[in-house]
C-alpha positions as a Markdown table, in Angstrom:
| # | Residue | x | y | z |
|---|---|---|---|---|
| 1 | Unk | -80.1 | -49.9 | 233.0 |
| 2 | Unk | -78.5 | -49.9 | 236.5 |
| 3 | Unk | -75.3 | -48.3 | 235.2 |
| 4 | Unk | -76.6 | -46.5 | 232.1 |
| 5 | Unk | -74.6 | -43.3 | 231.5 |
| 6 | Unk | -76.4 | -40.2 | 232.5 |
| 7 | Unk | -75.3 | -36.7 | 231.8 |
| 8 | Unk | -76.7 | -34.0 | 234.1 |
| 9 | Unk | -76.7 | -30.3 | 233.5 |
| 10 | Unk | -77.1 | -27.9 | 236.4 |
| 11 | Unk | -79.0 | -24.7 | 236.2 |
| 12 | Unk | -78.1 | -22.7 | 239.3 |
| 13 | Unk | -75.3 | -24.2 | 241.3 |
| 14 | Unk | -76.3 | -22.8 | 244.7 |
| 15 | Unk | -75.7 | -23.7 | 248.3 |
| 16 | Unk | -77.9 | -26.7 | 248.6 |
| 17 | Unk | -76.6 | -28.1 | 245.3 |
| 18 | Unk | -73.0 | -27.8 | 246.5 |
| 19 | Unk | -73.9 | -29.3 | 249.9 |
| 20 | Unk | -76.1 | -32.2 | 248.8 |
| 21 | Unk | -76.8 | -32.7 | 245.1 |
| 22 | Unk | -73.3 | -32.6 | 243.6 |
| 23 | Unk | -71.8 | -35.1 | 246.1 |
| 24 | Unk | -75.0 | -37.2 | 246.0 |
| 25 | Unk | -75.1 | -37.4 | 242.2 |
| 26 | Unk | -71.3 | -38.0 | 241.8 |
| 27 | Unk | -71.5 | -40.9 | 244.2 |
| 28 | Unk | -73.7 | -42.8 | 241.7 |
| 29 | Unk | -72.0 | -45.0 | 239.1 |
| 30 | Unk | -72.5 | -43.8 | 235.5 |
| 31 | Unk | -73.6 | -40.3 | 236.5 |
| 32 | Unk | -71.7 | -37.3 | 235.1 |
| 33 | Unk | -72.1 | -33.6 | 235.9 |
| 34 | Unk | -71.7 | -32.5 | 232.3 |
| 35 | Unk | -72.5 | -28.8 | 232.3 |
| 36 | Unk | -73.4 | -25.8 | 234.5 |
| 37 | Unk | -74.9 | -22.3 | 234.1 |
| 38 | Unk | -75.4 | -19.7 | 236.8 |
| 39 | Unk | -77.0 | -16.3 | 236.7 |
| 40 | Unk | -73.8 | -14.5 | 235.9 |
| 41 | Unk | -71.0 | -15.7 | 233.5 |
| 42 | Unk | -68.3 | -15.1 | 236.1 |
| 43 | Unk | -70.2 | -17.2 | 238.6 |
| 44 | Unk | -70.7 | -20.0 | 236.0 |
| 45 | Unk | -66.9 | -20.1 | 235.3 |
| 46 | Unk | -66.0 | -20.1 | 239.0 |
| 47 | Unk | -68.4 | -23.0 | 239.7 |
| 48 | Unk | -67.1 | -25.0 | 236.7 |
| 49 | Unk | -63.5 | -24.5 | 237.8 |
| 50 | Unk | -64.3 | -25.3 | 241.5 |
| 51 | Unk | -66.1 | -28.5 | 240.7 |
| 52 | Unk | -64.3 | -29.6 | 237.5 |
| 53 | Unk | -67.5 | -29.4 | 235.4 |
| 54 | Unk | -66.4 | -29.7 | 231.8 |
| 55 | Unk | -68.9 | -27.4 | 230.0 |
| 56 | Unk | -70.5 | -24.0 | 230.7 |
| 57 | Unk | -73.3 | -22.0 | 229.1 |
| 58 | Unk | -74.1 | -18.4 | 229.2 |
| 59 | Unk | -77.9 | -19.0 | 229.0 |
| 60 | Unk | -79.9 | -21.7 | 230.7 |
| 61 | Unk | -82.0 | -22.1 | 227.6 |
| 62 | Unk | -78.9 | -23.3 | 225.7 |
| 63 | Unk | -78.0 | -25.9 | 228.4 |
| 64 | Unk | -81.5 | -27.3 | 228.4 |
| 65 | Unk | -81.6 | -27.6 | 224.6 |
| 66 | Unk | -78.2 | -29.3 | 224.3 |
| 67 | Unk | -78.8 | -32.9 | 223.0 |
| 68 | Unk | -75.9 | -34.2 | 225.1 |
| 69 | Unk | -77.7 | -33.4 | 228.4 |
| 70 | Unk | -80.0 | -36.2 | 229.6 |
| 71 | Unk | -81.3 | -34.6 | 232.8 |
| 72 | Unk | -81.5 | -31.1 | 234.3 |
| 73 | Unk | -81.0 | -30.3 | 238.0 |
| 74 | Unk | -82.6 | -26.9 | 238.8 |
| 75 | Unk | -80.9 | -25.3 | 241.7 |
| 76 | Unk | -82.2 | -21.8 | 241.2 |
| 77 | Unk | -84.7 | -19.7 | 243.3 |
| 78 | Unk | -88.4 | -20.5 | 242.6 |
| 79 | Unk | -88.8 | -17.8 | 239.9 |
| 80 | Unk | -87.1 | -20.0 | 237.4 |
| 81 | Unk | -88.4 | -23.4 | 238.4 |
| 82 | Unk | -91.4 | -23.4 | 236.1 |
| 83 | Unk | -89.9 | -22.0 | 232.9 |
| 84 | Unk | -86.8 | -24.2 | 233.1 |
| 85 | Unk | -88.9 | -27.3 | 233.9 |
| 86 | Unk | -91.2 | -26.6 | 230.9 |
| 87 | Unk | -88.3 | -26.1 | 228.6 |
| 88 | Unk | -86.5 | -29.2 | 229.8 |
| 89 | Unk | -89.5 | -31.4 | 229.4 |
| 90 | Unk | -90.1 | -30.0 | 225.9 |
| 91 | Unk | -86.5 | -30.9 | 225.1 |
| 92 | Unk | -86.9 | -34.5 | 226.4 |
| 93 | Unk | -84.9 | -34.1 | 229.7 |
| 94 | Unk | -85.6 | -35.5 | 233.1 |
| 95 | Unk | -86.0 | -32.9 | 235.8 |
| 96 | Unk | -85.0 | -32.6 | 239.4 |
| 97 | Unk | -85.9 | -29.2 | 240.7 |
| 98 | Unk | -85.1 | -27.5 | 244.0 |
| 99 | Unk | -88.0 | -26.7 | 246.3 |
| 100 | Unk | -90.4 | -24.9 | 246.5 |
| 101 | Unk | -92.0 | -26.3 | 243.4 |
| 102 | Unk | -92.9 | -22.9 | 241.8 |
| 103 | Unk | -93.9 | -19.3 | 242.5 |
| 104 | Unk | -97.6 | -20.1 | 242.8 |
| 105 | Unk | -100.2 | -22.7 | 242.2 |
| 106 | Unk | -100.8 | -21.7 | 238.6 |
| 107 | Unk | -97.1 | -22.4 | 237.7 |
| 108 | Unk | -97.3 | -25.7 | 239.7 |
| 109 | Unk | -100.2 | -26.8 | 237.6 |
| 110 | Unk | -98.4 | -25.9 | 234.4 |
| 111 | Unk | -95.5 | -28.1 | 235.5 |
| 112 | Unk | -97.8 | -31.0 | 236.3 |
| 113 | Unk | -99.6 | -30.8 | 233.0 |
| 114 | Unk | -96.3 | -30.7 | 231.1 |
| 115 | Unk | -94.9 | -33.7 | 233.1 |
| 116 | Unk | -98.1 | -35.7 | 232.4 |
| 117 | Unk | -97.6 | -35.2 | 228.7 |
| 118 | Unk | -94.1 | -36.8 | 229.0 |
| 119 | Unk | -94.7 | -39.8 | 231.2 |
| 120 | Unk | -91.5 | -41.4 | 230.0 |
| 121 | Unk | -89.5 | -38.6 | 231.8 |
| 122 | Unk | -88.8 | -38.5 | 235.5 |
| 123 | Unk | -89.9 | -35.4 | 237.3 |
| 124 | Unk | -89.0 | -34.9 | 241.0 |
| 125 | Unk | -88.9 | -32.0 | 243.5 |
| 126 | Unk | -86.3 | -31.9 | 246.2 |
| 127 | Unk | -88.3 | -33.0 | 249.2 |
| 128 | Unk | -88.8 | -31.5 | 252.6 |
| 129 | Unk | -86.1 | -33.2 | 254.7 |
| 130 | Unk | -88.2 | -32.9 | 257.8 |
| 131 | Unk | -89.8 | -36.1 | 259.0 |
| 132 | Unk | -88.1 | -38.4 | 256.6 |
| 133 | Unk | -86.5 | -40.5 | 259.3 |
| 134 | Unk | -89.7 | -41.2 | 261.1 |
| 135 | Unk | -92.0 | -41.2 | 258.1 |
| 136 | Unk | -92.5 | -45.0 | 258.0 |
| 137 | Unk | -93.3 | -45.1 | 261.7 |
| 138 | Unk | -95.9 | -42.3 | 261.5 |
| 139 | Unk | -97.6 | -44.0 | 258.5 |
| 140 | Unk | -97.7 | -47.3 | 260.3 |
| 141 | Unk | -99.3 | -45.7 | 263.4 |
| 142 | Unk | -101.9 | -43.9 | 261.4 |
| 143 | Unk | -102.7 | -46.9 | 259.2 |
| 144 | Unk | -103.2 | -49.0 | 262.4 |
| 145 | Unk | -105.7 | -46.4 | 263.7 |
| 146 | Unk | -103.6 | -45.7 | 266.8 |
| 147 | Unk | -104.8 | -42.1 | 267.0 |
| 148 | Unk | -108.5 | -43.1 | 266.8 |
| 149 | Unk | -110.4 | -40.3 | 265.1 |
| 150 | Unk | -108.2 | -37.4 | 264.3 |
| 151 | Unk | -109.6 | -34.3 | 266.1 |
| 152 | Unk | -106.9 | -31.5 | 266.0 |
| 153 | Unk | -103.7 | -30.7 | 264.3 |
| 154 | Unk | -101.1 | -28.2 | 265.3 |
| 155 | Unk | -98.3 | -27.2 | 262.8 |
| 156 | Unk | -95.6 | -25.0 | 264.0 |
| 157 | Unk | -92.6 | -23.2 | 262.5 |
| 158 | Unk | -91.7 | -20.6 | 265.1 |
| 159 | Unk | -88.3 | -19.1 | 265.6 |
| 160 | Unk | -86.2 | -15.9 | 265.5 |
| 161 | Unk | -84.2 | -16.3 | 262.3 |
| 162 | Unk | -85.6 | -12.9 | 261.0 |
| 163 | Unk | -85.9 | -11.1 | 264.3 |
| 164 | Unk | -82.8 | -8.9 | 263.9 |
| 165 | Unk | -84.0 | -5.7 | 262.0 |
| 166 | Unk | -80.4 | -5.1 | 260.9 |
| 167 | Unk | -80.2 | -8.4 | 259.1 |
| 168 | Unk | -80.1 | -7.7 | 255.3 |
| 169 | Unk | -82.9 | -8.6 | 252.9 |
| 170 | Unk | -82.8 | -12.3 | 252.0 |
| 171 | Unk | -83.8 | -13.5 | 248.6 |
| 172 | Unk | -86.7 | -15.5 | 250.2 |
| 173 | Unk | -88.2 | -12.2 | 251.3 |
| 174 | Unk | -88.3 | -10.9 | 247.7 |
| 175 | Unk | -91.7 | -11.8 | 246.1 |
| 176 | Unk | -90.4 | -11.6 | 242.6 |
| 177 | Unk | -87.9 | -14.4 | 243.4 |
| 178 | Unk | -89.8 | -16.6 | 245.8 |
| 179 | Unk | -93.4 | -16.0 | 244.9 |
| 180 | Unk | -96.1 | -16.9 | 247.4 |
| 181 | Unk | -93.7 | -19.1 | 249.4 |
| 182 | Unk | -93.4 | -17.7 | 253.0 |
| 183 | Unk | -91.2 | -18.8 | 255.9 |
| 184 | Unk | -91.2 | -22.6 | 256.3 |
| 185 | Unk | -95.0 | -22.9 | 255.7 |
| 186 | Unk | -94.6 | -25.0 | 252.5 |
| 187 | Unk | -91.8 | -27.2 | 253.6 |
| 188 | Unk | -93.5 | -28.2 | 256.8 |
| 189 | Unk | -96.9 | -28.6 | 255.2 |
| 190 | Unk | -95.3 | -30.9 | 252.6 |
| 191 | Unk | -94.2 | -33.1 | 255.5 |
| 192 | Unk | -97.8 | -33.3 | 256.7 |
| 193 | Unk | -99.0 | -34.1 | 253.2 |
| 194 | Unk | -97.3 | -37.5 | 253.6 |
| 195 | Unk | -99.6 | -38.4 | 256.4 |
| 196 | Unk | -102.9 | -36.6 | 256.0 |
| 197 | Unk | -105.3 | -35.8 | 253.2 |
| 198 | Unk | -105.5 | -32.2 | 252.0 |
| 199 | Unk | -107.4 | -29.7 | 254.0 |
| 200 | Unk | -110.6 | -28.3 | 252.6 |
| 201 | Unk | -110.7 | -24.8 | 254.0 |
| 202 | Unk | -108.2 | -22.2 | 255.2 |
| 203 | Unk | -108.7 | -18.9 | 257.1 |
| 204 | Unk | -105.4 | -17.0 | 257.6 |
| 205 | Unk | -103.7 | -13.8 | 258.5 |
| 206 | Unk | -100.1 | -12.6 | 257.7 |
| 207 | Unk | -98.0 | -9.7 | 258.8 |
| 208 | Unk | -94.5 | -8.3 | 258.4 |
| 209 | Unk | -93.3 | -6.9 | 261.7 |
| 210 | Unk | -90.1 | -5.8 | 260.1 |
| 211 | Unk | -91.4 | -4.3 | 256.9 |
| 212 | Unk | -88.1 | -2.9 | 255.5 |
| 213 | Unk | -84.6 | -4.2 | 255.2 |
| 214 | Unk | -81.3 | -3.2 | 253.6 |
| 215 | Unk | -81.0 | -4.7 | 250.1 |
| 216 | Unk | -77.3 | -6.0 | 249.9 |
| 217 | Unk | -77.4 | -5.7 | 246.1 |
| 218 | Unk | -78.3 | -2.0 | 245.9 |
| 219 | Unk | -77.3 | -0.8 | 249.4 |
| 220 | Unk | -80.7 | 0.8 | 249.7 |
| 221 | Unk | -83.6 | 0.0 | 252.1 |
| 222 | Unk | -86.6 | -1.6 | 250.5 |
| 223 | Unk | -89.9 | -3.1 | 251.5 |
| 224 | Unk | -89.9 | -6.7 | 252.5 |
| 225 | Unk | -91.9 | -8.7 | 250.0 |
| 226 | Unk | -93.0 | -11.6 | 252.2 |
| 227 | Unk | -94.5 | -11.7 | 255.8 |
| 228 | Unk | -92.5 | -12.8 | 258.8 |
| 229 | Unk | -95.6 | -14.0 | 260.8 |
| 230 | Unk | -98.4 | -16.3 | 259.6 |
| 231 | Unk | -101.4 | -17.8 | 261.5 |
| 232 | Unk | -104.0 | -20.0 | 259.9 |
| 233 | Unk | -107.1 | -22.0 | 260.9 |
| 234 | Unk | -107.5 | -25.1 | 258.8 |
| 235 | Unk | -110.3 | -27.6 | 258.4 |
| 236 | Unk | -110.4 | -31.2 | 257.0 |
| 237 | Unk | -113.3 | -32.9 | 255.4 |
| 238 | Unk | -113.6 | -35.5 | 258.1 |
| 239 | Unk | -114.2 | -32.8 | 260.8 |
| 240 | Unk | -110.6 | -32.4 | 262.1 |
| 241 | Unk | -109.5 | -28.8 | 262.8 |
| 242 | Unk | -106.0 | -27.4 | 262.7 |
| 243 | Unk | -103.9 | -24.4 | 263.8 |
| 244 | Unk | -100.8 | -23.3 | 261.8 |
| 245 | Unk | -98.4 | -20.8 | 263.4 |
| 246 | Unk | -95.3 | -19.7 | 261.5 |
| 247 | Unk | -93.0 | -16.9 | 262.5 |
| 248 | Unk | -89.4 | -15.7 | 261.9 |
| 249 | Unk | -89.5 | -13.0 | 264.6 |
| 250 | Unk | -90.4 | -15.0 | 267.8 |
| 251 | Unk | -87.6 | -15.4 | 270.4 |
| 252 | Unk | -87.4 | -18.8 | 272.1 |
| 253 | Unk | -90.0 | -20.3 | 269.8 |
| 254 | Unk | -90.6 | -24.1 | 269.7 |
| 255 | Unk | -89.1 | -24.6 | 266.2 |
| 256 | Unk | -90.8 | -26.9 | 263.7 |
| 257 | Unk | -93.3 | -29.4 | 265.1 |
| 258 | Unk | -96.4 | -31.3 | 264.0 |
| 259 | Unk | -98.9 | -32.4 | 266.6 |
| 260 | Unk | -101.7 | -34.9 | 265.8 |
| 261 | Unk | -104.4 | -35.2 | 268.4 |
| 262 | Unk | -106.9 | -38.1 | 268.1 |
| 263 | Unk | -109.7 | -39.6 | 270.2 |
| 264 | Unk | -107.4 | -42.4 | 271.3 |
| 265 | Unk | -103.9 | -40.9 | 271.3 |
| 266 | Unk | -101.5 | -38.1 | 270.5 |
| 267 | Unk | -98.5 | -38.0 | 268.2 |
| 268 | Unk | -95.9 | -35.2 | 268.3 |
| 269 | Unk | -93.1 | -34.9 | 265.8 |
| 270 | Unk | -90.5 | -32.4 | 266.8 |
| 271 | Unk | -88.8 | -31.8 | 263.4 |
| 272 | Unk | -86.2 | -29.1 | 264.3 |
| 273 | Unk | -84.0 | -27.9 | 265.9 |
| 274 | Unk | -83.9 | -31.4 | 267.4 |
| 275 | Unk | -85.7 | -34.4 | 265.8 |
| 276 | Unk | -87.9 | -36.4 | 268.2 |
| 277 | Unk | -91.0 | -38.5 | 267.6 |
| 278 | Unk | -93.3 | -38.9 | 270.7 |
| 279 | Unk | -96.4 | -41.0 | 271.1 |
| 280 | Unk | -99.0 | -41.5 | 273.8 |
| 281 | Unk | -102.3 | -43.4 | 274.2 |
| 282 | Unk | -105.3 | -42.2 | 276.1 |
| 283 | Unk | -104.7 | -43.1 | 279.7 |
| 284 | Unk | -100.9 | -43.0 | 279.5 |
| 285 | Unk | -99.1 | -40.8 | 282.1 |
| 286 | Unk | -97.1 | -39.0 | 279.5 |
| 287 | Unk | -95.8 | -39.2 | 275.9 |
| 288 | Unk | -93.1 | -41.8 | 275.2 |
| 289 | Unk | -90.3 | -41.1 | 272.7 |
| 290 | Unk | -90.0 | -43.6 | 269.9 |
| 291 | Unk | -86.6 | -44.4 | 268.5 |
| 292 | Unk | -85.9 | -43.1 | 265.0 |
| 293 | Unk | -84.0 | -45.0 | 262.4 |
| 294 | Unk | -80.5 | -43.7 | 261.7 |
| 295 | Unk | -79.8 | -41.2 | 259.0 |
| 296 | Unk | -78.2 | -43.9 | 256.9 |
| 297 | Unk | -81.3 | -46.1 | 257.2 |
| 298 | Unk | -84.0 | -43.6 | 256.5 |
| 299 | Unk | -82.4 | -40.3 | 255.6 |
| 300 | Unk | -81.5 | -38.3 | 252.6 |
| 301 | Unk | -81.6 | -40.3 | 249.3 |
| 302 | Unk | -82.9 | -37.7 | 246.9 |
| 303 | Unk | -80.2 | -38.0 | 244.2 |
| 304 | Unk | -80.1 | -41.8 | 244.3 |
| 305 | Unk | -83.9 | -41.9 | 244.1 |
| 306 | Unk | -83.9 | -39.5 | 241.1 |
| 307 | Unk | -81.4 | -41.6 | 239.2 |
| 308 | Unk | -83.2 | -44.9 | 240.2 |
| 309 | Unk | -86.5 | -43.5 | 238.8 |
| 310 | Unk | -84.8 | -42.5 | 235.5 |
| 311 | Unk | -83.3 | -46.0 | 235.3 |
| 312 | Unk | -86.8 | -47.6 | 235.8 |
| 313 | Unk | -85.9 | -49.1 | 239.2 |
| 314 | Unk | -88.7 | -47.5 | 241.2 |
| 315 | Unk | -91.1 | -44.5 | 241.0 |
| 316 | Unk | -90.5 | -41.1 | 242.6 |
| 317 | Unk | -91.8 | -41.1 | 246.2 |
| 318 | Unk | -90.2 | -37.9 | 247.7 |
| 319 | Unk | -91.5 | -35.6 | 246.1 |
| 320 | Unk | -93.5 | -36.0 | 242.9 |
| 321 | Unk | -95.2 | -33.1 | 241.0 |
| 322 | Unk | -98.7 | -34.2 | 242.3 |
| 323 | Unk | -97.5 | -33.6 | 245.8 |
| 324 | Unk | -95.9 | -30.3 | 244.8 |
| 325 | Unk | -99.2 | -29.1 | 243.5 |
| 326 | Unk | -100.8 | -30.0 | 246.8 |
| 327 | Unk | -98.5 | -27.9 | 248.9 |
| 328 | Unk | -98.4 | -25.1 | 246.4 |
| 329 | Unk | -102.3 | -24.9 | 246.5 |
| 330 | Unk | -102.2 | -24.8 | 250.3 |
| 331 | Unk | -99.6 | -22.1 | 250.3 |
| 332 | Unk | -101.6 | -20.0 | 247.9 |
| 333 | Unk | -104.8 | -20.6 | 249.8 |
| 334 | Unk | -103.1 | -19.1 | 252.9 |
| 335 | Unk | -102.0 | -16.1 | 250.9 |
| 336 | Unk | -105.4 | -15.6 | 249.3 |
| 337 | Unk | -107.2 | -15.8 | 252.6 |
| 338 | Unk | -104.8 | -13.4 | 254.4 |
| 339 | Unk | -105.2 | -10.9 | 251.5 |
| 340 | Unk | -109.0 | -11.1 | 251.3 |
| 341 | Unk | -109.8 | -11.6 | 254.9 |
| 342 | Unk | -112.1 | -14.5 | 253.9 |
| 343 | Unk | -111.9 | -18.3 | 254.2 |
| 344 | Unk | -110.6 | -20.0 | 251.0 |
| 345 | Unk | -111.8 | -23.5 | 249.9 |
| 346 | Unk | -109.5 | -26.2 | 248.7 |
| 347 | Unk | -108.6 | -27.5 | 246.3 |
| 348 | Unk | -108.2 | -24.4 | 244.2 |
| 349 | Unk | -108.4 | -26.4 | 241.0 |
| 350 | Unk | -106.6 | -25.6 | 237.8 |
| 351 | Unk | -106.5 | -21.9 | 236.8 |
């Protein structure tokens, strides 16, 4: 099984697929990139020529249905993640889909239900890369009770990537393409999902400080479909409380960070722009930086892990569909609360 031939078809050969997934997959013995389809035929042909991919399709439905394809890599924007996944599973294909999992929680549940009906097929979501290097250390500290009783959580994703009002509209700001996924809320919450149970209540607000941008495809100004500022108060079943602050319009913000404050200690993981893990016990003079494993020791292994799961070597760890549903439900709870002005209970449950 370790070198079993595996033909992978790519639906949407975008930037992250070019940067990570193609070289990652091609480095694995027995794996072939067999086919590609993009949104436009000319883009499909260009991608096939650039990366020497032997076959092209005009429609993603035809690639997914092709019996020569063993697995499908979905590199599209979130609006296609659910339909391509459902079709691929129905056709007996393994699935690796780019994050975020889906447009909303309802789609995420559909994907999970479909994957549960085909347990022989591997389903994986491209994981949040943040916190992977220090994941084992954080888990060990928490399992050892080093924090004591968890009291407060702070989750930050604050920067100025969207602060320039002249910056054109990005696809992530188009609701029809990205759904309820806003800023880096989902990707950082996914990191926290590795360490804590799910929250039970969310009370949130959202706002778009820059409400219109130039659409590069039409040359016209249009309303921005997603907020550029999010704040949420969050509660856990054990009594812990949290504050989430995400912004794309804050100059000199702290970047992405997760803080865990307990009765006996504090853990602070600075995820970006610089990765640092800091820890301190009650009574210490200050936090101490803990050394992180190298990228090679505990870094990006998405493509290798996907193929290993297909070959029966180990199950998917980062990130399975169950985890995807968890972060999609949280993202939707934040959106629902901000829209209604009311607290939203979790889990949302199946639609």
